[in-house]
N, C-alpha and C positions, 0 to 999 in steps of 0.2 A: 017329165019336165026337165028340160036341159038347163043347168046352172051356168050362168055366164062366167067367163074368166075373171072379170072384174069383181064379181061377188065372191068367188073363191079366194082371190087375193085379199079382199077386205076381211073375210072371216079368218084367214091365216094370220093376217097382221094383228087382229084383235086377240086371237089366241096367244100369239107370241108376246104381245104387250102384257097380257094377263099373267102368263107364265114368268115373264121378267119381273113383274111386281111381286109375285108370290115368292120367287126365288130370292129376290133382294131382301124382302122382309124375313124370309127364313134364315138367310145368312146373318142377318142382324139379330136374330133371336126373337123376332116379333111373332106373336101368336096370330095366325091368320084366321083360323076358324073357331077359336075359343074366346070366351069373354074374360076380361081382366078388371081387377080393382086397382084404382090409382091411389097411391099413398105417397107421402112426402117425408123427407128427412133433412135436417139442417146440420151442416158441418162448418167448422172454421177453416179446414183445409181438406183437399181431396187429391193429394199427390198420387198419381197413378190410376185414378178412377176416371173412366170414360163412359160414354153412352154405349149401351148394349152389354155392359159388364153384368155378370150374373148376380142375382140375389139368392143366397143359400141358407138352408137350415140343415145343420149337421152334414155339410158337404153336398146336399141335394138341392138342385136348382128349382126354385118355385116362382121365379120372376126375373126381371131384368131392369136395368137402369134405362129409363126412356129419355131423360133430359137432365141437363145441369144448368142452373141459372145463377149468375152472380148478382147479389143484392148490393145496394149502395153502401151498407155497413161493412162490406167485405166478406160476409158469410155466403155460403153456397147452398142453394136448395136443390136437392136431388129428387127427381120425379121417379117413383118406383111403380112398375106395373106388375102386380101379383096375380097369378092365375086364380080365377074365381073360386075354385073348389077348396082353396086353402084359407083357413080362417086365422087371422093374426090378432092375438090379445092386445088390448090397448097399452098395457105396460111393457110391451116388447121393446127391446133395444136394438136399433139398427146400427151395428158396429162395423166400422170400416177397417178391414183387415187386409194384410198382404197375402197374396196367393202364390207367389213365386219369388225367387232370388232376384229377378230382374225388376222388381218394384211394381208388378201388376197388383191391382186391388180389386176386391169384391166386397159386397155388403153381406154380412153374416147376421142373420136374425137370431137373437137370444130371446127365446119365447118367454113371456111372462106368465103369471098364474091368474090373471084377471079373467072373470067370466064374461066381461064385455069385450066385444071384438071391434077392431078398427073398421070404420066404414069409408066410403069413397071420400077422398080429400083429407083424411086424418093425417096429422103430423106426428110421426113417431119420435120417441126419445132416441138420441144418437150419441155416439162417442167414437173416438179415433184411437185404435190400438197402435202401439209403436211398431214401426216396420222392423224387418229383420236386420237391416243395417244399423238402425238406431239401437236395437237391442245388443248388437255386437260391439258397439262403440266402447262401453265400459270394459268388456273383455279385451278389446284392442289396447286400451290404455294400460291395463294391468300387464298385458303381454309386453308392451313397450318398456314399462318399468322393470319387469323381470329381465328383459334383454339388456337394459342398461346396467343392472346389477351384475349380470353374468359377464358383461364386458369388463367391468371394474375388477371382478374376481380373476378373470383371465389375465388382465394386465398385472395384477399382483402376483399371480403364478409365474408369469413370464419374468417378472423382476426377481422372484426367488430363484428361478432356474438360471439366472444370469451368472456367468462364471465369476465375475467380480464379487457378487453377493456371496457366492459359495466360499470364495477365499476369505472374505470378511468373517463368515460364520466359523470357518476353521480356525482363524486367528482368535476369535472370541472363545471357542472351546479350549484352545491352548492356554489362553490367559486364565480361564476358570480353573483348568487343571493345575497350573502353577500356583494359583492362589490357594487351592485346597492343599497342595503339598506344603506351602508355607504355614498354613494353619495347623497341619498335622505336626510339623516340627516344633511349632510353638507350644502345642498341647503337650508334647513329649517333654519339653524343657520345664513346663509348669509341673508336670507329674514328678520329674526328678527333684525339683526344688521342694515340693511338698514332702516327698519321701525323705530327703535329707534333713529337713527341719521339723519332721513330725514329732521328734522327742521334745524339742523346745515348745512346740505347740501344745503337747500333752502336759508339760510342766505348767505352762501358763494357765491352761484350763483347770488343772488341779488346784493351783493357787486361787483362782477365781472361785472354784467350788468351795475351798476351805473358808474363804472370806464370807461367802454367802451362808455357810453352815454356822459360822461364828455369829453373824448377824441374827440368824434364826434362833440360836440358843440363847442369846442375850437380848432378845426382843423385849422381854418383860423389864429388864433393867433399864434398857434404853427408854422404854415408856415411862418408867418411874422418874428417871432423870429429867425427861421432858416435862413431866407433870410438876416436879419440884421447881424447874426453871419458870414455868408458867406461874406457879404460886408466888415465887419470890418477886417476879416482875409485877404481878398484880398487887402484892403488898407494898412494894416500893412506889408504885404509881399511886396507891391509896394514901400512903404516908405523905408523899410530896404534895398531893392535893390538899390533904387535911392541914398540913403545916402552912401552906399558902393561904388557906381560908382563915386560919387562926391569926396569922400576921395581918391580914387585911382587916379583920375584926378589931384587933388591937389598935391599928393605926386609926381606924374610924373612931374608936373610943377616946384616944388621945386628942384627936381633932375636936371631938365634941366637948371634952373637958376644957380645952383652950378657949373655945367659943363661949362656954359658960363663964369662965373666969373673966373674959373681956366684958361680957354683959354685966357681971357683978362688980366690976371696977377694980378687980384685983390686979396687982402688978402695975408697972409704969405705963404700959400701953393701955390697960384698963382704966387707970386714973386719967390718963390723957384723953381718953374717949368720953369719960363720964363726969369729969370735974369742970363745972361751968365757970368757976372762979379763975381757973388756969386759962380757960378759953378767953375770958375777958382781959386778963393780964397780957396774954399774947396779942390780943387785938389792940390794946392801948400801946404796947411796945411797938407794934407795927406802925401805928399812927404817928408816934413820936419820932420814929426813925424816918418816916416819910417827911415830916416837917423839918427835921434836921437836914435832910438831903436837899430840900427846897431852899433853906436858908443858906446852905453851903454853896449852892449854885449861884444864889443872888449876891452874897457878900463873902467871897473867898478870902479877902484880906483880913477878916476877923480871925481866921483860923490858920492862915499861912503867912509867915514873915520871911522875906528873902532879901539879902543885901549883898551886892557884889563886892564891896570894899569892907564888909564887916562892921558897918556903922551901927550906932546904937539903935535900939528898937524904939518905934514910935507907937504910941497908943492911939487907936482910932476911937473917936467918940461916936 
C-alpha cells in the first residue's frame, strides 16, 4: 500500500508538534510522563521567584513552581507541583531562599515530623529567608563605620607627621626640660637651706621635747591644780547662791512683818489705815474746806479788802 505524500506530511507535522510540546515542557521542568501532587504556599513577597523555579529538599529537586498568583490583600499564592513519589508531611515549611548572588530564588522544603502527609490542594506553612544581600547589609554598615574611623585615625597621623606639629613638640620638650632644670636648682637651694639651719631646727625640737617632758612629769600636779580650781569655783558658786537665797528670804520676812504691822494698826500708816475717827475727821475737814471755797467764790469781799488811796476799811453786813 502506497502512502500518499499528504499523509506523510501530516504525520511528520504531528510528530514535530508533539516533540515541540514535549521539549518545551521539558525545558520548563514540567514532568511529561509522571504524575504530580499540587500543593500551595502563601508568601508576603517573592523577590526573585519565578515560574519553573525548583522545589528542593537538601538541594535535591522534587518539584517545581507551576504558577504565581497575586491576591487582593497583596499576598502571593505559589502553586507547587511535587512528584507523586515524594510524601510531604503536613507540618513541613516551604521556605523561600536565595540560590545565588544574582538574587535567584527557590523553594526549600524543611520537612516536618508529622505522620500525616499533605494531599492535593493542601496549603503549606511558609516563610521568607533573608537574601544574601540583606544579610550582608549589617556587615556593610560595620565596614563603613570602620572605614570612617580609619580615615579619622589617618587624619590624626597626618597631623602628627606635619612639620609644624613636630616643631611644636620639640618646643614643648625643651620647655619641659628647662622646667625640670629649674626644679632641680630649687631643690638644691632648699637642701642647702635645711643643711645650714639644721642646728637651729635641732635646738627648737629639743626645746619642744623638753617642754613636753616637763608637762608629762608634772601632769599629776597640773591635775591637782585643776581639781582645786574646780573645787574653789564650785564653792564660790554655792556660797553666792546661798547668800542670795538668804537675802531674799530676809527681804520677804521684813515685808511680811510690815504688812502685819499695818494690819495691826501699828505706826502712823497703820493708824491712818485702821482709825475710823481719823477718817471721819478728815472727811469733815474736807467738807468744811469745800464750803469755805464755795463761800469765798460767792462773797470774795468778805475776805479781801483793797483800797487804792488807803481809805478806811468798811465793814460789809
